[in-house]
NUROVEX-180019 format. One record per residue (C-alpha): x, y, z. Coordinates in steps of 0.2 Angstrom, whole numbers, padded with zeros to 4 digits, always signed. Example, Ala and Ser with C-alpha at 12.3 -4.5 7.8 and 13.67 -1.06 7.14 Angstrom:
2
+0062-0022+0039+0068-0005+0036
This chain:
395
-0216-0551-0062-0200-0541-0065-0188-0541-0050-0187-0523-0044-0173-0525-0032-0161-0520-0046-0166-0502-0042-0159-0503-0025-0141-0507-0030-0130-0492-0026-0123-0482-0041-0104-0483-0041-0095-0467-0039-0080-0462-0050-0066-0454-0041-0054-0442-0051-0036-0443-0045-0024-0430-0052-0008-0437-0060+0009-0434-0052+0014-0424-0068+0000-0412-0065+0004-0409-0047+0022-0405-0051+0017-0393-0065+0006-0383-0053+0020-0382-0040+0032-0376-0053+0020-0362-0059+0015-0356-0041+0032-0357-0033+0041-0342-0042+0026-0331-0039+0026-0334-0020+0045-0331-0020+0043-0314-0028+0029-0309-0016+0040-0313-0001+0054-0301-0008+0055-0284+0000+0049-0269-0012+0063-0259-0019+0067-0242-0011+0059-0227-0018+0071-0214-0025+0068-0197-0017+0076-0180-0015+0077-0172+0002+0081-0155+0010+0088-0151+0027+0076-0143+0039+0090-0133+0048+0084-0117+0055+0089-0101+0047+0086-0082+0047+0075-0077+0033+0068-0060+0027+0050-0058+0032+0039-0049+0019+0021-0044+0019+0010-0039+0005-0006-0029+0005-0018-0021-0007-0021-0002-0008-0023+0013-0018-0012+0028-0023-0016+0046-0017-0009+0063-0020+0002+0069-0006-0006+0086-0009-0021+0091-0018-0026+0109-0020-0043+0116-0027-0040+0131-0037-0055+0143-0033-0058+0161-0038-0057+0174-0024-0065+0188-0033-0080+0190-0045-0075+0193-0063-0076+0186-0081-0064+0173-0087-0052+0181-0100-0040+0167-0102-0036+0148-0098-0017+0148-0099-0013+0130-0096-0015+0113-0105-0029+0103-0096-0022+0087-0089-0004+0092-0090+0010+0095-0077+0011+0113-0071+0024+0122-0061+0023+0133-0045+0019+0151-0050+0013+0145-0068-0002+0155-0074-0018+0145-0075-0032+0158-0077-0034+0176-0080-0049+0186-0075-0054+0203-0083-0043+0215-0073-0050+0231-0079-0063+0234-0065-0051+0230-0052-0038+0241-0059-0051+0255-0059-0055+0251-0041-0036+0252-0037-0035+0269-0046-0050+0276-0036-0042+0270-0019-0026+0278-0023-0035+0295-0026-0044+0293-0010-0027+0290-0002-0020+0306-0010-0035+0316-0004-0033+0309+0014-0014+0313+0014-0018+0331+0008-0030+0333+0023-0018+0327+0035-0005+0339+0028-0017+0353+0031-0022+0348+0048-0004+0346+0054+0000+0364+0047-0016+0371+0056-0010+0362+0072+0007+0369+0070+0000+0387+0070-0012+0385+0084+0000+0378+0097+0010+0394+0099-0005+0405+0100-0013+0394+0113+0003+0396+0123+0001+0415+0122-0017+0413+0127-0022+0421+0110-0034+0406+0107-0045+0396+0118-0041+0379+0124-0056+0373+0113-0048+0379+0097-0032+0369+0102-0042+0354+0105-0051+0355+0089-0034+0357+0079-0027+0341+0088-0043+0331+0084-0043+0337+0066-0025+0330+0064-0029+0314+0072-0044+0312+0061-0034+0315+0046-0021+0302+0051-0035+0289+0053-0041+0294+0036-0024+0291+0028-0023+0274+0037-0040+0269+0030-0036+0275+0013-0020+0265+0013-0030+0249+0018-0042+0252+0003-0027+0254-0008-0020+0237-0002-0037+0229-0004-0039+0235-0021-0021+0229-0025-0025+0211-0018-0041+0210-0028-0032+0215-0044-0019+0202-0040-0032+0189-0038-0037+0191-0056-0021+0182-0060-0023+0164-0054-0007+0154-0053-0002+0136-0048+0003+0135-0029+0013+0119-0032+0021+0107-0045+0008+0094-0050-0005+0088-0062-0019+0100-0067-0036+0094-0070-0049+0100-0083-0056+0118-0082-0073+0119-0075-0077+0135-0084-0074+0141-0102-0068+0158-0107-0081+0172-0105-0089+0164-0090-0094+0174-0075-0084+0167-0060-0090+0170-0043-0080+0166-0027-0086+0153-0015-0091+0135-0017-0097+0138-0035-0080+0146-0040-0070+0130-0042-0059+0132-0057-0049+0116-0057-0038+0105-0046-0020+0103-0045-0013+0087-0037+0005+0084-0032+0013+0069-0039+0030+0069-0030+0030+0061-0018+0015+0051-0019+0005+0042-0005+0000+0024-0005-0015+0020+0007-0018+0002+0013-0024-0008+0028-0018-0022+0039-0031-0034+0045-0034-0034+0064-0030-0053+0065-0014-0050+0055-0008-0036+0066-0011-0046+0082-0002-0061+0075+0013-0050+0071+0013-0043+0088+0013-0060+0095+0027-0066+0085+0037-0050+0089+0034-0053+0107+0040-0071+0106+0056-0066+0096+0050-0075+0080+0049-0058+0071+0061-0044+0072+0061-0027+0063+0070-0011+0063+0055-0001+0067+0039+0004+0057+0047+0020+0051+0062+0011+0044+0053-0003+0035+0055-0002+0016+0040-0003+0005+0040-0009-0013+0025-0006-0025+0019-0019-0036+0009-0012-0050-0007-0019-0058+0003-0027-0072+0014-0036-0060+0029-0025-0063+0039-0018-0048+0039+0001-0047+0057+0008-0048+0057+0019-0032+0054+0013-0014+0047+0022+0000+0044+0022+0019+0028+0020+0030+0024+0038+0037+0008+0035+0046-0001+0021+0056-0018+0024+0062-0020+0023+0081-0038+0015+0079-0046+0001+0069-0057+0005+0055-0075+0000+0060-0081-0003+0043-0066-0013+0036-0059-0021+0052-0041-0015+0046-0028-0003+0053-0025+0011+0040-0007+0014+0035+0001+0026+0023+0017+0025+0014+0026+0039+0005+0035+0035-0011+0046+0046-0022+0038+0048-0039+0051+0058-0049+0054+0047-0064+0044+0055-0078+0045+0038-0088+0037+0028-0074+0026+0039-0064+0012+0035-0053-0004+0044-0053-0018+0046-0039-0031+0032-0039-0021+0018-0045-0024+0001-0037-0008-0009-0033+0000-0020-0020+0013-0015-0007+0027-0026-0001+0034-0022+0016+0052-0027+0018+0065-0025+0031+0059-0037+0045+0067-0055+0048+0062-0071+0055+0077-0079+0066+0078-0098+0068+0065-0101+0055+0062-0119+0048+0056-0119+0030+0052-0133+0018+0046-0132-0001+0027-0131-0003+0027-0147-0013+0034-0157+0002+0019-0153+0013+0004-0165+0011-0013-0164+0018-0021-0179+0027-0036-0182+0038-0027-0176+0053-0020-0161+0045-0004-0156+0036+0012-0168+0037+0028-0171+0029+0039-0187+0026+0056-0187+0033+0070-0200+0031+0071-0210+0047+0081-0224+0054+0086-0237+0042+0082-0225+0027+0064-0228+0030+0050-0214+0027+0042-0207+0043+0027-0196+0045+0029-0179+0054+0013-0169+0057+0017-0151+0055+0009-0133+0058+0013-0121+0044+0013-0102+0044+0016-0089+0030+0023-0092+0012+0041-0086+0008+0043-0088-0011+0041-0106-0015+0043-0112+0003+0032-0114+0018+0037-0108+0035+0035-0123+0048+0029-0116+0065+0029-0133+0074+0032-0151+0071+0050-0151+0065+0066-0149+0076+0077-0144+0062+0088-0159+0061+0077-0169+0049+0079-0173+0031+0062-0169+0023+0057-0178+0007+0052-0167-0007+0052-0176-0024+0045-0193-0023+0035-0190-0007+0019-0195-0015+0026-0212-0019+0031-0217-0001+0021-0224+0013+0026-0224+0032+0040-0237+0034+0044-0239+0016+0062-0239+0011+0069-0224+0002+0084-0220-0008+0091-0202-0007+0095-0195-0025+0102-0179-0030+0097-0164-0019+0082-0154-0024+0084-0137-0032+0084-0123-0020+0068-0113-0022+0070-0094-0026+0066-0082-0012+0052-0071-0013+0054-0056-0024+0068-0063-0034
């Protein structure tokens, strides 16, 4: 029988031993990589701006709509037929310019009748005065009774009253005749005529003929939010916002196409109450509108830019230097050893391409602008040429 003990013999293990050349080759390949990893990263090239405080103009923009500074509804004062429309609808009219002519003939006839009544009353007064003049001497001689004298005096007084009444009727007839000629009470833009020639015009609510709106000056109505107003008052009380007074602030109008209106105005009205529907404080600016080539008309939507206030000791940085992180906004500054440091900041309004920093900077920092996205806290930086100065707002 075959001896099975051979199956219990241990199987020899083969051991692989690397050669000396392989080990040297491995060390030569890994060594340079380890040396490169241990070298410090090159500094990031950045541009910086100084965060030194400065006095800067404060501007505020709001949306609103133009309105005529004076709008007059042209209505008929007397009833009559429309004989003539004497103006071009939608055109500019001048003070005293004829707009409408009503049929004057009935009113001329009424005036002639009133003048006749006045002449009759004056004749009666003349007769009564003459009668009284004859009666007085006779009464003194007791040739007439006292009653006759009293009747003569009363007749003269009655005749005088008739003359006064007749004069009033003449004056009324003259006014009514004058009302048939309807003229413009101001310089402005005349609307379309609500009636055509031959129409019967009656006075009152149904007698509106057209509307004339004054264009120079023109009003601009807008509103400031309640929160904005409170913030302005807080900043003014803290000395961070200064101005010459609401009536001395200059307003500039930015039209719908982005162009700036050629003439500037002033704020002439500030409402003492907050509008309950909009939550804003209504304001009104008055703007000269005399340029015929660039004239505003009522009902235009535009933006108003309020100028004249200033912010003393204000720190501003370019908008692109401000970053957003999980904890809020921050900027990078060049710290000790030319290393980047993080500075959390609070920001306020925009001014052109810059952001007003309300807290977080002391004013002595060099804020990184270009290249800030490449740096990390503690990374070395190299300051390159200064960043181009941003243009102020409105320039």
